[in-house]
N, C-alpha and C positions, 0 to 999 in steps of 0.2 A: 597527275603527279604520282599517285600511288603505284600506277602501272609502271612508270619509269623507274621508281625506286625499287620495286619488286624485280624488274628485269635486270637492273644494275646489280642487285644483290645476288641474283642467280648467276650472272656472268662472272662476278667476283669469285663465287664458289667454284665455277667451272675452271677458272684460271688457277686457283689454289689446288684444285684436284689434279690439274695437268702437271704442275710443278712437283707435287707430292708423288704422283705416279712415275714421273721421270726419275726421281731419287730412288724409289722402290725398285723400278726396273733396272737401274744401274746396279744396285746391291744384289738383286736376284741373278742377273746375268753374270756378274763377276764371280759370285759364289758357285753358280752352276757350271760356268764354262771357262773360268780362269780370270785372274786379275790382270787385265791389260787394257790399254786405252781403247782399242777397237771394240772390245766387248762392252766396255763402259759406255761409249758413245752410242752404240747400237741399242743397248739396254735402256739408256735414258730416253732416246727418241721413241722407241717402241712403247715404253711405259707412259711417256707424255701423251702420245697419240691415243693410246687405249684409254687413259684416264680422261683426256679431254673429250673424246667422243662419248664415252660412257656418261660423264657428267652432263653433257649436252642433252643426251636422251633422257637422263634422269630428271633434269630440271624443267625441260621444255616439252617433253612428250609423256614420259611415264607418269609424272606427277599430275598431268593435266588430262591425259586421254585414257589411262588404264585404271583409274580409281574404282570404277563401278563394275569391273569384270570380276568373275569368280576367282577364287584362290588359285586353283590349278592352272587355269588359263593364263593368269598373270605370270606365274612362275615360269611356265613354258615359253611364253612370248619374250619375257625378259632374258631368259637363258639363251634363246635363239639369237636375239639381238647381240648379246654379249659375245657369243661365239663368233658371229660375223665381224664384230668390231675387233676382237683379238686376232682373228685370221687375217683380216684386211691389213691391220697394223703390222703384223709380223711379215706378211708377204711384201708389203710396201717397203719396209725397211730393208729387207733382203735384196729386193730388186734394185732399189736406189743405190745401195752400197756396192753391189756387184757391177752395176752399170758405171759408176764412178771409178771403181777400182780397175775395170778393164776397158774404160773409154768406149763403151757400147751404148746404144740406145736402149730404152726400156723394153721395147718389143723384141729387139734382138736378144736381150738378156733372157726374156721369158722363153724364147725358142731354144735355148741351149740345153745340153744334157745336164749341166749343173743344176738348173732349175728343176728339171724332171727328177733328178736324184734327191733334191731337197724335198719335193712334194711327196716322194715315196719313202724317204728316209726319216728325217727329223720331224717333218710337218705333222704326220699322224699323231705323234706323241704330244705335239703342241695342241692339237685338237682335243685329245683325251684330257689333257690338263685344263684346257679352256672350258670344256663341258663340265668337268668335275667341280672346278672352282666356281664357275658361273651358276650352276644349279644349286650348289650348297649355299653360296652367298645370297642368291635371290630367294631361296627357300627361307633362310634365316631372316631376311629383310621382311618378308611377308608375315612370318610368325611374330616378329617384333611389332608390326603394324596391328596385328590382331590383338596382341596383349596390351599394346599402348607403348608410347615412347619411353625407352629406357627400362621397361619392366623386365624384359628378357635378360638384359645384362645384370639387373639386380638379382634375379633368380640365380643366374650362373655364378655370380660372385658371392652370393649369400649375404648381400649388403643388409637386408632387412630380415634375415633369418632370426636374429634376436632383435626385438623391438627397440626402436630408437626415437628419441624426442627431437623434433625439428620445428622451427618456426616457419610458417608459410602464410601466404595470402590465399584466400578461397573466394571464388565467385560461383554463385548458384544462378544459372540462367534458365528461366522458365518460359515456356511458350504460352501465349495468352489464348484463352478460349479453346483449349484443345478438345474438350468434350463436345462442344458445339460443332467444331470443325469435323470431328470424327462422325458425328451423327449426320452432318450435312453431306459429306462426300463418300461416306461408307468406309468400312474397315480396310479393304484392299487398297483403295486410293489414298486412305489416310496413312497407311504404311509407306507408300511411295512418297507421299508428301513429307513425312518425317525423315525418311532416308535422304531425300533431296536437301532438306533443311540441315541435317547433320553434316552432310558432305560439304555444303556451301559455307558453313561457319568454321570448318576445320582450318582453312588457310589463315584467316585472321587470328585464330587462336595460336597456331604454330608460329606465325610470324611475330607474335607478341611474347614468345618464349613461354607460353602457357602449356600446361600438361592436362590433357583430358583425363580426369580421374575415373568418371563413370557416367553412363547415361541411365537416368532413372525415369522411365516412362517418357515424358515429354521434356524432361529437365536434363541439363548438362552441368556437371560439376567440374570446374576448372581450378587448378592450383598453380601457384608460382612459388619457386624458391625466392627467398627474400631479395637477393640481388637482381634476379630476373624481373620480379614484380615492380621494383622501384625504378629500374632503368627505363627511361622514356615514358614513365607513368604507365607501364604496360598493363597494369590491372585495370586502369580506366580506358586506356587507348583501345584495348581489346574489344570492349563493348561497342564503342563507336565505329570501329573498323568492321565489326559484324553488321552493325546497322547500315553502314555504307554498302557493304557487299550485298546484303539482301535488297537494299534499295536499288542497286544496279541491275538486279535480276527480277524486279517486280513485274515487268511485262511477261517474262517467262512463267512466273508463278501464276499470274492471272490467267494466262492462256492454258496452262496445264491443270490448275486446281481451282481457279475462280477466286482466289484470295491471296493475300500477302502475309507471311508470318509476322506476328508481332511478339515481342518478348520483353521481359523485365528482369532486372538483375539485382542481387545483393552481394556486397563485398565485405569481408571481415578478415582480420589478421590475428594470429595467435599461435600458440604451441599445440602441436598434435603429436600423437604417438603413431609411428609407422611400423608395420610388421607383417609378416606372413601369417595367414590363417588357413585352416582347412587341411584335409588329408587327400581324398581322391580328387578333389578340385581345389587347388590352391589359389589364393588371391593375395595381393599386397594391399592392405587397407589402412585408412586413416581413422584414428579414434581421438575424440577430444571435443570439448565444449565449443571450440571455434567453428566446428562443422555445423552444429545445431544453431549457433547464433547467426552464421551466414545464411542458413536456410530461412530462419525467422525474419531476417532483414529483407530477404528477397520477398517473402510473403507479405511483409508490411508495405512493400512498394506497390502492391495491388490495392491496399487499403487507401494509400495516399494518391494512387494513380500517377506515380512517378516512374521514369524510365530506369534509373539506376540509383540505388542508395548505398552508402558506404558508412561503416562505423568510424567513430572518432579515433579508435586505435589504429585502424588502417590508414586513415587520412593523415594522421600525425606523422607516420613513417613515410608516406608517399609524398605529401605536399600536394597542392592542387595541380602542379605541373603546368607547363606552357600550353595555353589554349583551352584550359578548363577552369571552371569556377565551382566553388562548393557553397551550398545554401543550407544553413542549419535547419533541421526539422525538429530540433529540441530533444529532450530526453523522453524516451518512449518505453513503455512496459511491453516487451515482446512476449508472445504466448509461450508459456512454459519457462520463462526466465524470472528468477527471483529479484534481480536488480535491474534498474532502468539502464538503457543503453542510449548514448547520444549518437544520433545518426545525421547524415548530410545527404542532400541530393547533389549529384554531380551533373553539370551541364557543360556543353561545349560552346565556347565563345564564338 
């Protein structure tokens, strides 16, 4: 079921991209070559084809096959594919249009002097444009991936140049027995193990609208804006989606590493201050007691040997959600906390 839902969501994104690309193509062509119906139609078709094929590659190939390649190779491969897509789309639209206009077959149109003139005249400029746009866009996409979702845009716009207070959900997701695992499989294999684990849990986090704030050793800190965390109980759904994803890959983990990752989580909600820090190396960081409390709740999950614990504050805002139940663990005195915190175990029905 999750595969079908995921595929359906990807196809929806592809179709939206095609329509959007068609509109942009229409505007660009009319501005560049004149406002008339012929240019508008050609621009829409070319833009729709380019966006449709690009989105297909993005969702079904790039997001699946290129994740673990190095930065430069990904940028070059993506740029090459985009140039091919743009070139194919432009040539296809030109040949189809000329064939219909002159009542000629496609092959006959390709053999004409007009086609040769197009290849040596306008087309080289299209290639230069395609390379420039594709390289710049893919370079920025990879930079955004390195920094984290939305971080680059926040830097550019200066959104958090001055600190701001926001209310957010936080999940601290911690790997179990990491020290024992590292000692058992060795440091190099352990790094490969952790990298595989971080890659594999990424999709469930992103699909639940979560934002990976940071990796701290074997721990992942995930945050949600209020509306994203509440929708579909994403704060809770994320954990169980990760559990399902790792479960589906257990044979692969056993074959490669001889073990399956186990993990526990703590969820809390509250106000944090977000702002830029640093000089030669800048970061956008969260400050606030909610971070410390979420971490302590996660730590207490190990004490109780529970999969995922959530604070009363977070649960009251979320509700249990369809398919989940909350079991009270009572008021507990968390390490470093002055006041007791009421926590609950979340289970999937």
